[in-house]
mmJSON file of the N, C-alpha and C atoms, coordinates in Angstrom:
{"data_MODEL":{"atom_site":{
"group_PDB":["ATOM","ATOM","ATOM","ATOM","ATOM","ATOM","ATOM","ATOM","ATOM","ATOM","ATOM","ATOM","ATOM","ATOM","ATOM","ATOM","ATOM","ATOM","ATOM","ATOM","ATOM","ATOM","ATOM","ATOM","ATOM","ATOM","ATOM","ATOM","ATOM","ATOM","ATOM","ATOM","ATOM","ATOM","ATOM","ATOM","ATOM","ATOM","ATOM","ATOM","ATOM","ATOM","ATOM","ATOM","ATOM","ATOM","ATOM","ATOM","ATOM","ATOM","ATOM","ATOM","ATOM","ATOM","ATOM","ATOM","ATOM","ATOM","ATOM","ATOM","ATOM","ATOM","ATOM","ATOM","ATOM","ATOM","ATOM","ATOM","ATOM","ATOM","ATOM","ATOM","ATOM","ATOM","ATOM","ATOM","ATOM","ATOM","ATOM","ATOM","ATOM","ATOM","ATOM","ATOM","ATOM","ATOM","ATOM","ATOM","ATOM","ATOM","ATOM","ATOM","ATOM","ATOM","ATOM","ATOM","ATOM","ATOM","ATOM","ATOM","ATOM","ATOM","ATOM","ATOM","ATOM","ATOM","ATOM","ATOM","ATOM","ATOM","ATOM","ATOM","ATOM","ATOM","ATOM","ATOM","ATOM","ATOM","ATOM","ATOM","ATOM","ATOM","ATOM","ATOM","ATOM","ATOM","ATOM","ATOM","ATOM","ATOM","ATOM","ATOM","ATOM","ATOM","ATOM","ATOM","ATOM","ATOM","ATOM","ATOM","ATOM","ATOM","ATOM","ATOM","ATOM","ATOM","ATOM","ATOM","ATOM","ATOM","ATOM","ATOM","ATOM","ATOM","ATOM","ATOM","ATOM","ATOM","ATOM","ATOM","ATOM","ATOM","ATOM","ATOM","ATOM","ATOM","ATOM","ATOM","ATOM","ATOM","ATOM","ATOM","ATOM","ATOM","ATOM","ATOM","ATOM","ATOM","ATOM","ATOM","ATOM","ATOM","ATOM","ATOM","ATOM","ATOM","ATOM","ATOM","ATOM","ATOM","ATOM","ATOM","ATOM","ATOM","ATOM","ATOM","ATOM","ATOM"],
"id":[1,2,3,4,5,6,7,8,9,10,11,12,13,14,15,16,17,18,19,20,21,22,23,24,25,26,27,28,29,30,31,32,33,34,35,36,37,38,39,40,41,42,43,44,45,46,47,48,49,50,51,52,53,54,55,56,57,58,59,60,61,62,63,64,65,66,67,68,69,70,71,72,73,74,75,76,77,78,79,80,81,82,83,84,85,86,87,88,89,90,91,92,93,94,95,96,97,98,99,100,101,102,103,104,105,106,107,108,109,110,111,112,113,114,115,116,117,118,119,120,121,122,123,124,125,126,127,128,129,130,131,132,133,134,135,136,137,138,139,140,141,142,143,144,145,146,147,148,149,150,151,152,153,154,155,156,157,158,159,160,161,162,163,164,165,166,167,168,169,170,171,172,173,174,175,176,177,178,179,180,181,182,183,184,185,186,187,188,189,190,191,192,193,194,195,196,197,198],
"type_symbol":["N","C","C","N","C","C","N","C","C","N","C","C","N","C","C","N","C","C","N","C","C","N","C","C","N","C","C","N","C","C","N","C","C","N","C","C","N","C","C","N","C","C","N","C","C","N","C","C","N","C","C","N","C","C","N","C","C","N","C","C","N","C","C","N","C","C","N","C","C","N","C","C","N","C","C","N","C","C","N","C","C","N","C","C","N","C","C","N","C","C","N","C","C","N","C","C","N","C","C","N","C","C","N","C","C","N","C","C","N","C","C","N","C","C","N","C","C","N","C","C","N","C","C","N","C","C","N","C","C","N","C","C","N","C","C","N","C","C","N","C","C","N","C","C","N","C","C","N","C","C","N","C","C","N","C","C","N","C","C","N","C","C","N","C","C","N","C","C","N","C","C","N","C","C","N","C","C","N","C","C","N","C","C","N","C","C","N","C","C","N","C","C","N","C","C","N","C","C"],
"label_atom_id":["N","CA","C","N","CA","C","N","CA","C","N","CA","C","N","CA","C","N","CA","C","N","CA","C","N","CA","C","N","CA","C","N","CA","C","N","CA","C","N","CA","C","N","CA","C","N","CA","C","N","CA","C","N","CA","C","N","CA","C","N","CA","C","N","CA","C","N","CA","C","N","CA","C","N","CA","C","N","CA","C","N","CA","C","N","CA","C","N","CA","C","N","CA","C","N","CA","C","N","CA","C","N","CA","C","N","CA","C","N","CA","C","N","CA","C","N","CA","C","N","CA","C","N","CA","C","N","CA","C","N","CA","C","N","CA","C","N","CA","C","N","CA","C","N","CA","C","N","CA","C","N","CA","C","N","CA","C","N","CA","C","N","CA","C","N","CA","C","N","CA","C","N","CA","C","N","CA","C","N","CA","C","N","CA","C","N","CA","C","N","CA","C","N","CA","C","N","CA","C","N","CA","C","N","CA","C","N","CA","C","N","CA","C","N","CA","C","N","CA","C","N","CA","C","N","CA","C","N","CA","C"],
"label_alt_id":[null,null,null,null,null,null,null,null,null,null,null,null,null,null,null,null,null,null,null,null,null,null,null,null,null,null,null,null,null,null,null,null,null,null,null,null,null,null,null,null,null,null,null,null,null,null,null,null,null,null,null,null,null,null,null,null,null,null,null,null,null,null,null,null,null,null,null,null,null,null,null,null,null,null,null,null,null,null,null,null,null,null,null,null,null,null,null,null,null,null,null,null,null,null,null,null,null,null,null,null,null,null,null,null,null,null,null,null,null,null,null,null,null,null,null,null,null,null,null,null,null,null,null,null,null,null,null,null,null,null,null,null,null,null,null,null,null,null,null,null,null,null,null,null,null,null,null,null,null,null,null,null,null,null,null,null,null,null,null,null,null,null,null,null,null,null,null,null,null,null,null,null,null,null,null,null,null,null,null,null,null,null,null,null,null,null,null,null,null,null,null,null,null,null,null,null,null,null],
"label_comp_id":["UNK","UNK","UNK","UNK","UNK","UNK","UNK","UNK","UNK","UNK","UNK","UNK","UNK","UNK","UNK","UNK","UNK","UNK","UNK","UNK","UNK","UNK","UNK","UNK","UNK","UNK","UNK","UNK","UNK","UNK","UNK","UNK","UNK","UNK","UNK","UNK","UNK","UNK","UNK","UNK","UNK","UNK","UNK","UNK","UNK","UNK","UNK","UNK","UNK","UNK","UNK","UNK","UNK","UNK","UNK","UNK","UNK","UNK","UNK","UNK","UNK","UNK","UNK","UNK","UNK","UNK","UNK","UNK","UNK","UNK","UNK","UNK","UNK","UNK","UNK","UNK","UNK","UNK","UNK","UNK","UNK","UNK","UNK","UNK","UNK","UNK","UNK","UNK","UNK","UNK","UNK","UNK","UNK","UNK","UNK","UNK","UNK","UNK","UNK","UNK","UNK","UNK","UNK","UNK","UNK","UNK","UNK","UNK","UNK","UNK","UNK","UNK","UNK","UNK","UNK","UNK","UNK","UNK","UNK","UNK","UNK","UNK","UNK","UNK","UNK","UNK","UNK","UNK","UNK","UNK","UNK","UNK","UNK","UNK","UNK","UNK","UNK","UNK","UNK","UNK","UNK","UNK","UNK","UNK","UNK","UNK","UNK","UNK","UNK","UNK","UNK","UNK","UNK","UNK","UNK","UNK","UNK","UNK","UNK","UNK","UNK","UNK","UNK","UNK","UNK","UNK","UNK","UNK","UNK","UNK","UNK","UNK","UNK","UNK","UNK","UNK","UNK","UNK","UNK","UNK","UNK","UNK","UNK","UNK","UNK","UNK","UNK","UNK","UNK","UNK","UNK","UNK","UNK","UNK","UNK","UNK","UNK","UNK"],
"label_asym_id":["A","A","A","A","A","A","A","A","A","A","A","A","A","A","A","A","A","A","A","A","A","A","A","A","A","A","A","A","A","A","A","A","A","A","A","A","A","A","A","A","A","A","A","A","A","A","A","A","A","A","A","A","A","A","A","A","A","A","A","A","A","A","A","A","A","A","A","A","A","A","A","A","A","A","A","A","A","A","A","A","A","A","A","A","A","A","A","A","A","A","A","A","A","A","A","A","A","A","A","A","A","A","A","A","A","A","A","A","A","A","A","A","A","A","A","A","A","A","A","A","A","A","A","A","A","A","A","A","A","A","A","A","A","A","A","A","A","A","A","A","A","A","A","A","A","A","A","A","A","A","A","A","A","A","A","A","A","A","A","A","A","A","A","A","A","A","A","A","A","A","A","A","A","A","A","A","A","A","A","A","A","A","A","A","A","A","A","A","A","A","A","A","A","A","A","A","A","A"],
"label_entity_id":["1","1","1","1","1","1","1","1","1","1","1","1","1","1","1","1","1","1","1","1","1","1","1","1","1","1","1","1","1","1","1","1","1","1","1","1","1","1","1","1","1","1","1","1","1","1","1","1","1","1","1","1","1","1","1","1","1","1","1","1","1","1","1","1","1","1","1","1","1","1","1","1","1","1","1","1","1","1","1","1","1","1","1","1","1","1","1","1","1","1","1","1","1","1","1","1","1","1","1","1","1","1","1","1","1","1","1","1","1","1","1","1","1","1","1","1","1","1","1","1","1","1","1","1","1","1","1","1","1","1","1","1","1","1","1","1","1","1","1","1","1","1","1","1","1","1","1","1","1","1","1","1","1","1","1","1","1","1","1","1","1","1","1","1","1","1","1","1","1","1","1","1","1","1","1","1","1","1","1","1","1","1","1","1","1","1","1","1","1","1","1","1","1","1","1","1","1","1"],
"label_seq_id":[1,1,1,2,2,2,3,3,3,4,4,4,5,5,5,6,6,6,7,7,7,8,8,8,9,9,9,10,10,10,11,11,11,12,12,12,13,13,13,14,14,14,15,15,15,16,16,16,17,17,17,18,18,18,19,19,19,20,20,20,21,21,21,22,22,22,23,23,23,24,24,24,25,25,25,26,26,26,27,27,27,28,28,28,29,29,29,30,30,30,31,31,31,32,32,32,33,33,33,34,34,34,35,35,35,36,36,36,37,37,37,38,38,38,39,39,39,40,40,40,41,41,41,42,42,42,43,43,43,44,44,44,45,45,45,46,46,46,47,47,47,48,48,48,49,49,49,50,50,50,51,51,51,52,52,52,53,53,53,54,54,54,55,55,55,56,56,56,57,57,57,58,58,58,59,59,59,60,60,60,61,61,61,62,62,62,63,63,63,64,64,64,65,65,65,66,66,66],
"pdbx_PDB_ins_code":[null,null,null,null,null,null,null,null,null,null,null,null,null,null,null,null,null,null,null,null,null,null,null,null,null,null,null,null,null,null,null,null,null,null,null,null,null,null,null,null,null,null,null,null,null,null,null,null,null,null,null,null,null,null,null,null,null,null,null,null,null,null,null,null,null,null,null,null,null,null,null,null,null,null,null,null,null,null,null,null,null,null,null,null,null,null,null,null,null,null,null,null,null,null,null,null,null,null,null,null,null,null,null,null,null,null,null,null,null,null,null,null,null,null,null,null,null,null,null,null,null,null,null,null,null,null,null,null,null,null,null,null,null,null,null,null,null,null,null,null,null,null,null,null,null,null,null,null,null,null,null,null,null,null,null,null,null,null,null,null,null,null,null,null,null,null,null,null,null,null,null,null,null,null,null,null,null,null,null,null,null,null,null,null,null,null,null,null,null,null,null,null,null,null,null,null,null,null],
"Cartn_x":[82.688,81.89,82.633,83.26,83.983,85.16,85.852,86.992,86.527,85.412,84.881,84.489,83.813,83.396,84.607,85.624,86.862,87.502,87.61,88.178,87.274,85.972,85.029,85.164,85.194,85.284,86.661,87.71,89.06,89.645,89.111,89.726,88.747,87.629,86.722,86.034,85.548,84.882,85.821,87.06,87.949,88.302,88.539,88.901,87.743,86.547,85.378,85.09,85.192,84.957,85.949,87.206,88.236,88.097,87.936,87.841,86.562,85.46,84.216,84.328,84.996,85.198,86.127,87.168,88.088,87.356,86.531,85.761,84.731,84.047,82.975,83.495,84.629,85.104,86.289,86.631,87.838,87.751,86.583,86.432,85.686,85.664,84.911,85.751,85.078,85.731,85.357,84.746,84.346,85.552,85.465,86.52,85.919,86.647,86.254,87.429,87.196,88.242,89.459,89.246,90.322,91.029,90.65,91.255,90.274,90.767,89.859,89.187,87.96,87.192,87.824,88.538,89.201,90.294,91.093,92.119,91.476,90.403,89.69,89.141,88.575,88.021,89.102,90.248,91.342,91.833,91.965,92.401,91.403,90.125,89.1,89.179,89.443,89.526,90.786,91.838,92.968,92.491,91.73,91.206,90.179,89.247,88.207,88.774,89.842,90.487,91.071,91.673,92.19,91.063,89.939,88.778,88.265,88.163,87.691,88.627,89.93,90.887,90.815,90.625,90.492,89.237,88.143,86.898,87.083,87.691,87.93,88.808,89.858,90.741,90.018,89.272,88.602,87.586,86.807,85.746,86.198,87.281,87.625,88.992,89.969,91.322,91.857,91.24,91.799,91.773,90.849,90.742,91.866,92.448,93.538,94.838,94.984,96.19,96.202,95.062,94.97,95.238],
"Cartn_y":[89.696,90.415,91.655,92.396,93.597,93.265,92.15,91.759,91.432,90.718,90.393,91.658,92.571,93.819,94.664,94.659,95.364,94.805,93.498,92.852,93.059,92.999,93.185,94.577,95.6,96.973,97.259,96.808,97.157,96.296,95.083,94.176,93.636,93.115,92.421,93.395,94.515,95.487,95.989,96.396,96.841,95.742,94.532,93.443,93.115,92.995,92.687,93.832,95.058,96.2,96.267,96.064,96.122,94.974,93.763,92.606,92.603,93.066,93.102,94.083,95.2,96.152,95.625,94.914,94.33,93.316,92.504,91.517,92.205,93.205,93.857,94.718,95.381,96.349,95.868,94.609,94.136,94.267,94.15,94.25,95.512,96.508,97.724,98.732,99.486,100.527,101.934,102.062,103.369,104.12,105.45,106.302,107.272,107.537,108.511,109.467,110.744,111.768,111.394,110.723,110.363,109.058,108.403,107.132,105.999,104.826,103.678,103.452,103.007,102.893,101.917,100.922,99.989,100.694,101.534,102.297,103.254,103.898,104.809,104.067,102.868,102.054,101.68,101.25,100.869,102.089,103.232,104.445,104.858,104.818,105.169,104.233,102.955,102.015,102.184,102.807,103.174,104.145,105.138,106.132,105.5,104.718,104.107,103.092,102.4,101.477,102.241,103.377,104.21,104.689,105.046,105.465,104.31,103.115,101.946,101.612,101.674,101.39,102.462,103.711,104.788,104.619,104.259,104.009,102.853,101.794,100.625,100.986,101.726,102.121,103.045,104.011,104.99,104.334,103.405,102.816,101.648,100.972,99.748,99.762,100.471,100.368,101.649,102.775,104.035,104.104,103.429,103.482,102.709,101.722,100.959,101.756,102.726,103.552,104.58,105.134,106.223,105.751],
"Cartn_z":[105.413,104.434,103.93,104.86,104.451,103.552,103.85,103.015,101.597,101.47,100.139,99.384,100.054,99.41,99.006,99.838,99.525,98.255,98.162,96.976,95.769,95.964,94.863,94.25,95.093,94.588,93.997,94.65,94.232,93.14,92.945,91.982,90.944,91.392,90.472,89.516,90.013,89.137,88.039,88.364,87.274,86.277,86.748,85.831,84.902,85.448,84.621,83.648,84.109,83.224,82.088,82.387,81.352,80.367,80.866,79.972,79.147,79.73,78.955,77.789,78.004,76.914,75.842,76.253,75.278,74.413,75.022,74.26,73.366,73.894,73.137,71.992,72.186,71.201,70.376,70.443,69.757,68.238,67.655,66.2,65.775,66.629,66.353,65.56,64.716,63.925,64.386,65.555,66.068,66.625,66.567,67.104,68.107,69.187,70.197,70.372,70.089,70.155,69.312,68.215,67.308,67.629,68.717,69.106,68.852,68.497,68.411,69.766,69.744,70.983,71.967,71.49,72.401,73.204,72.551,73.27,74.267,73.836,74.723,75.937,75.717,76.803,77.816,77.326,78.224,79.007,78.341,79.027,80.106,79.803,80.798,82.0,81.765,82.876,83.704,83.17,84.031,85.105,84.7,85.635,86.574,86.025,86.854,87.843,87.475,88.407,89.589,89.331,90.421,91.327,90.735,91.525,92.378,91.808,92.561,93.716,93.48,94.547,95.633,95.244,96.226,97.075,96.443,97.184,98.145,97.675,98.515,99.713,99.483,100.572,101.548,101.026,101.883,102.814,102.304,103.111,103.979,103.617,104.333,105.003,104.474,105.012,105.634,105.415,105.915,107.437,108.067,109.517,110.203,109.515,110.121,110.129,109.246,109.179,110.309,110.622,111.613,112.972],
"occupancy":[1.0,1.0,1.0,1.0,1.0,1.0,1.0,1.0,1.0,1.0,1.0,1.0,1.0,1.0,1.0,1.0,1.0,1.0,1.0,1.0,1.0,1.0,1.0,1.0,1.0,1.0,1.0,1.0,1.0,1.0,1.0,1.0,1.0,1.0,1.0,1.0,1.0,1.0,1.0,1.0,1.0,1.0,1.0,1.0,1.0,1.0,1.0,1.0,1.0,1.0,1.0,1.0,1.0,1.0,1.0,1.0,1.0,1.0,1.0,1.0,1.0,1.0,1.0,1.0,1.0,1.0,1.0,1.0,1.0,1.0,1.0,1.0,1.0,1.0,1.0,1.0,1.0,1.0,1.0,1.0,1.0,1.0,1.0,1.0,1.0,1.0,1.0,1.0,1.0,1.0,1.0,1.0,1.0,1.0,1.0,1.0,1.0,1.0,1.0,1.0,1.0,1.0,1.0,1.0,1.0,1.0,1.0,1.0,1.0,1.0,1.0,1.0,1.0,1.0,1.0,1.0,1.0,1.0,1.0,1.0,1.0,1.0,1.0,1.0,1.0,1.0,1.0,1.0,1.0,1.0,1.0,1.0,1.0,1.0,1.0,1.0,1.0,1.0,1.0,1.0,1.0,1.0,1.0,1.0,1.0,1.0,1.0,1.0,1.0,1.0,1.0,1.0,1.0,1.0,1.0,1.0,1.0,1.0,1.0,1.0,1.0,1.0,1.0,1.0,1.0,1.0,1.0,1.0,1.0,1.0,1.0,1.0,1.0,1.0,1.0,1.0,1.0,1.0,1.0,1.0,1.0,1.0,1.0,1.0,1.0,1.0,1.0,1.0,1.0,1.0,1.0,1.0,1.0,1.0,1.0,1.0,1.0,1.0],
"B_iso_or_equiv":[0.0,0.0,0.0,0.0,0.0,0.0,0.0,0.0,0.0,0.0,0.0,0.0,0.0,0.0,0.0,0.0,0.0,0.0,0.0,0.0,0.0,0.0,0.0,0.0,0.0,0.0,0.0,0.0,0.0,0.0,0.0,0.0,0.0,0.0,0.0,0.0,0.0,0.0,0.0,0.0,0.0,0.0,0.0,0.0,0.0,0.0,0.0,0.0,0.0,0.0,0.0,0.0,0.0,0.0,0.0,0.0,0.0,0.0,0.0,0.0,0.0,0.0,0.0,0.0,0.0,0.0,0.0,0.0,0.0,0.0,0.0,0.0,0.0,0.0,0.0,0.0,0.0,0.0,0.0,0.0,0.0,0.0,0.0,0.0,0.0,0.0,0.0,0.0,0.0,0.0,0.0,0.0,0.0,0.0,0.0,0.0,0.0,0.0,0.0,0.0,0.0,0.0,0.0,0.0,0.0,0.0,0.0,0.0,0.0,0.0,0.0,0.0,0.0,0.0,0.0,0.0,0.0,0.0,0.0,0.0,0.0,0.0,0.0,0.0,0.0,0.0,0.0,0.0,0.0,0.0,0.0,0.0,0.0,0.0,0.0,0.0,0.0,0.0,0.0,0.0,0.0,0.0,0.0,0.0,0.0,0.0,0.0,0.0,0.0,0.0,0.0,0.0,0.0,0.0,0.0,0.0,0.0,0.0,0.0,0.0,0.0,0.0,0.0,0.0,0.0,0.0,0.0,0.0,0.0,0.0,0.0,0.0,0.0,0.0,0.0,0.0,0.0,0.0,0.0,0.0,0.0,0.0,0.0,0.0,0.0,0.0,0.0,0.0,0.0,0.0,0.0,0.0,0.0,0.0,0.0,0.0,0.0,0.0],
"pdbx_formal_charge":[null,null,null,null,null,null,null,null,null,null,null,null,null,null,null,null,null,null,null,null,null,null,null,null,null,null,null,null,null,null,null,null,null,null,null,null,null,null,null,null,null,null,null,null,null,null,null,null,null,null,null,null,null,null,null,null,null,null,null,null,null,null,null,null,null,null,null,null,null,null,null,null,null,null,null,null,null,null,null,null,null,null,null,null,null,null,null,null,null,null,null,null,null,null,null,null,null,null,null,null,null,null,null,null,null,null,null,null,null,null,null,null,null,null,null,null,null,null,null,null,null,null,null,null,null,null,null,null,null,null,null,null,null,null,null,null,null,null,null,null,null,null,null,null,null,null,null,null,null,null,null,null,null,null,null,null,null,null,null,null,null,null,null,null,null,null,null,null,null,null,null,null,null,null,null,null,null,null,null,null,null,null,null,null,null,null,null,null,null,null,null,null,null,null,null,null,null,null],
"auth_seq_id":[1,1,1,2,2,2,3,3,3,4,4,4,5,5,5,6,6,6,7,7,7,8,8,8,9,9,9,10,10,10,11,11,11,12,12,12,13,13,13,14,14,14,15,15,15,16,16,16,17,17,17,18,18,18,19,19,19,20,20,20,21,21,21,22,22,22,23,23,23,24,24,24,25,25,25,26,26,26,27,27,27,28,28,28,29,29,29,30,30,30,31,31,31,32,32,32,33,33,33,34,34,34,35,35,35,36,36,36,37,37,37,38,38,38,39,39,39,40,40,40,41,41,41,42,42,42,43,43,43,44,44,44,45,45,45,46,46,46,47,47,47,48,48,48,49,49,49,50,50,50,51,51,51,52,52,52,53,53,53,54,54,54,55,55,55,56,56,56,57,57,57,58,58,58,59,59,59,60,60,60,61,61,61,62,62,62,63,63,63,64,64,64,65,65,65,66,66,66],
"auth_comp_id":["UNK","UNK","UNK","UNK","UNK","UNK","UNK","UNK","UNK","UNK","UNK","UNK","UNK","UNK","UNK","UNK","UNK","UNK","UNK","UNK","UNK","UNK","UNK","UNK","UNK","UNK","UNK","UNK","UNK","UNK","UNK","UNK","UNK","UNK","UNK","UNK","UNK","UNK","UNK","UNK","UNK","UNK","UNK","UNK","UNK","UNK","UNK","UNK","UNK","UNK","UNK","UNK","UNK","UNK","UNK","UNK","UNK","UNK","UNK","UNK","UNK","UNK","UNK","UNK","UNK","UNK","UNK","UNK","UNK","UNK","UNK","UNK","UNK","UNK","UNK","UNK","UNK","UNK","UNK","UNK","UNK","UNK","UNK","UNK","UNK","UNK","UNK","UNK","UNK","UNK","UNK","UNK","UNK","UNK","UNK","UNK","UNK","UNK","UNK","UNK","UNK","UNK","UNK","UNK","UNK","UNK","UNK","UNK","UNK","UNK","UNK","UNK","UNK","UNK","UNK","UNK","UNK","UNK","UNK","UNK","UNK","UNK","UNK","UNK","UNK","UNK","UNK","UNK","UNK","UNK","UNK","UNK","UNK","UNK","UNK","UNK","UNK","UNK","UNK","UNK","UNK","UNK","UNK","UNK","UNK","UNK","UNK","UNK","UNK","UNK","UNK","UNK","UNK","UNK","UNK","UNK","UNK","UNK","UNK","UNK","UNK","UNK","UNK","UNK","UNK","UNK","UNK","UNK","UNK","UNK","UNK","UNK","UNK","UNK","UNK","UNK","UNK","UNK","UNK","UNK","UNK","UNK","UNK","UNK","UNK","UNK","UNK","UNK","UNK","UNK","UNK","UNK","UNK","UNK","UNK","UNK","UNK","UNK"],
"auth_asym_id":["A","A","A","A","A","A","A","A","A","A","A","A","A","A","A","A","A","A","A","A","A","A","A","A","A","A","A","A","A","A","A","A","A","A","A","A","A","A","A","A","A","A","A","A","A","A","A","A","A","A","A","A","A","A","A","A","A","A","A","A","A","A","A","A","A","A","A","A","A","A","A","A","A","A","A","A","A","A","A","A","A","A","A","A","A","A","A","A","A","A","A","A","A","A","A","A","A","A","A","A","A","A","A","A","A","A","A","A","A","A","A","A","A","A","A","A","A","A","A","A","A","A","A","A","A","A","A","A","A","A","A","A","A","A","A","A","A","A","A","A","A","A","A","A","A","A","A","A","A","A","A","A","A","A","A","A","A","A","A","A","A","A","A","A","A","A","A","A","A","A","A","A","A","A","A","A","A","A","A","A","A","A","A","A","A","A","A","A","A","A","A","A","A","A","A","A","A","A"],
"auth_atom_id":["N","CA","C","N","CA","C","N","CA","C","N","CA","C","N","CA","C","N","CA","C","N","CA","C","N","CA","C","N","CA","C","N","CA","C","N","CA","C","N","CA","C","N","CA","C","N","CA","C","N","CA","C","N","CA","C","N","CA","C","N","CA","C","N","CA","C","N","CA","C","N","CA","C","N","CA","C","N","CA","C","N","CA","C","N","CA","C","N","CA","C","N","CA","C","N","CA","C","N","CA","C","N","CA","C","N","CA","C","N","CA","C","N","CA","C","N","CA","C","N","CA","C","N","CA","C","N","CA","C","N","CA","C","N","CA","C","N","CA","C","N","CA","C","N","CA","C","N","CA","C","N","CA","C","N","CA","C","N","CA","C","N","CA","C","N","CA","C","N","CA","C","N","CA","C","N","CA","C","N","CA","C","N","CA","C","N","CA","C","N","CA","C","N","CA","C","N","CA","C","N","CA","C","N","CA","C","N","CA","C","N","CA","C","N","CA","C","N","CA","C","N","CA","C","N","CA","C","N","CA","C"],
"pdbx_PDB_model_num":[1,1,1,1,1,1,1,1,1,1,1,1,1,1,1,1,1,1,1,1,1,1,1,1,1,1,1,1,1,1,1,1,1,1,1,1,1,1,1,1,1,1,1,1,1,1,1,1,1,1,1,1,1,1,1,1,1,1,1,1,1,1,1,1,1,1,1,1,1,1,1,1,1,1,1,1,1,1,1,1,1,1,1,1,1,1,1,1,1,1,1,1,1,1,1,1,1,1,1,1,1,1,1,1,1,1,1,1,1,1,1,1,1,1,1,1,1,1,1,1,1,1,1,1,1,1,1,1,1,1,1,1,1,1,1,1,1,1,1,1,1,1,1,1,1,1,1,1,1,1,1,1,1,1,1,1,1,1,1,1,1,1,1,1,1,1,1,1,1,1,1,1,1,1,1,1,1,1,1,1,1,1,1,1,1,1,1,1,1,1,1,1,1,1,1,1,1,1]
}}}
């Protein structure tokens, strides 16, 4: 169960979030801070992917290092 949750938080959530935004915003003309919303979405998911991997490591793998 822990292995599945680790993979879910660290891999599946970022992939689904990134791909859903690419599909949803591919034909959009909106701008956020001067950037097309698709570029903004991808940039935000770079940060959120790092957060997801950090959460996954903190809760599931940090104890094996110590």
